[in-house]
N, C-alpha and C positions, 0 to 999 in steps of 0.2 A: 410397496403397496401398488396394486394395479391402478391405472388411470381409468376411472369410470365416472364421467361427469353427471350421469343420471342418478346413480346411487349416492346417497348422502353419507359422506365419511368425514369424521372430525379430524382435520389435519392441524388443529391449533397447537398441538404438542410439538410439531416439527419446528426446527430452528433454522429455516432457510427461506430465502425469498427468491422468486424468479420473476423477471420482468421481460415481457415479450416486446422487444424493440430492436430496430436495426442499428441504433446508435445510442450510446449512453455516455453522457458527458459527466465526468467525475472531476470535482474541484480538488486539486492537490492539497489544499490547506484543510480540507474536510474529509480526507480519505486516508485510511491506514491500510497499507498493503501487507498482507501476511504471507511470508515465504518460508520454505523449509529450513534454510540455514542462514547463519550470520553473514557468511560470505555473499550470499545472494542479496541480503538486505543491504549490505555495504555497497555492493555493485549497483543496485538499483538507485539508492540515494545519491551516490556520487556521479553516476552516469548522466543524470538529469539535473544535477546541481548547477546553479549559476555561480560563476567565479567573479568575485569582486576584489579589486586591488585594495589592500589595506595599507595605510600609510599615515604619516604625520607631516609636519611642516618641513621636515628634511627630505621628504620624498617617499616612494613606496617602500614598504617593509615586508610585504608578503602578499599572499592571496588567501581570501576567505572563501569557503564554499558554503553557499546558501542553499539548503535543501529545498527542492520543489515538492518532492514526495516524501512521506514518512513511511518507514517500513519496520516491521518487527519479525523476528525469526522464531520458529517453533522450537528450535534446538535450545534456546535459552530457558525454555520451560521444561526441558527434559524429553522432548519428543525428537527422536533421531530421524533425520531425513532418509 
């Protein structure tokens, strides 16, 4: 559709939002990142994950990864990247 701010065009059927801003702060706990492949989703989640040492009274037993961002891939829904 051409951009014409004078002519009235009903864009309510469109399913996208645009925000004019120099900066947009996204809260990781309230944001889902959609990526083309499961590999990209995995990489995104684990690249920014916080590592916490897991253990018991005998000492550390391993490391847990606590995701900061959540991601889903389109390929799990049948959309090939």
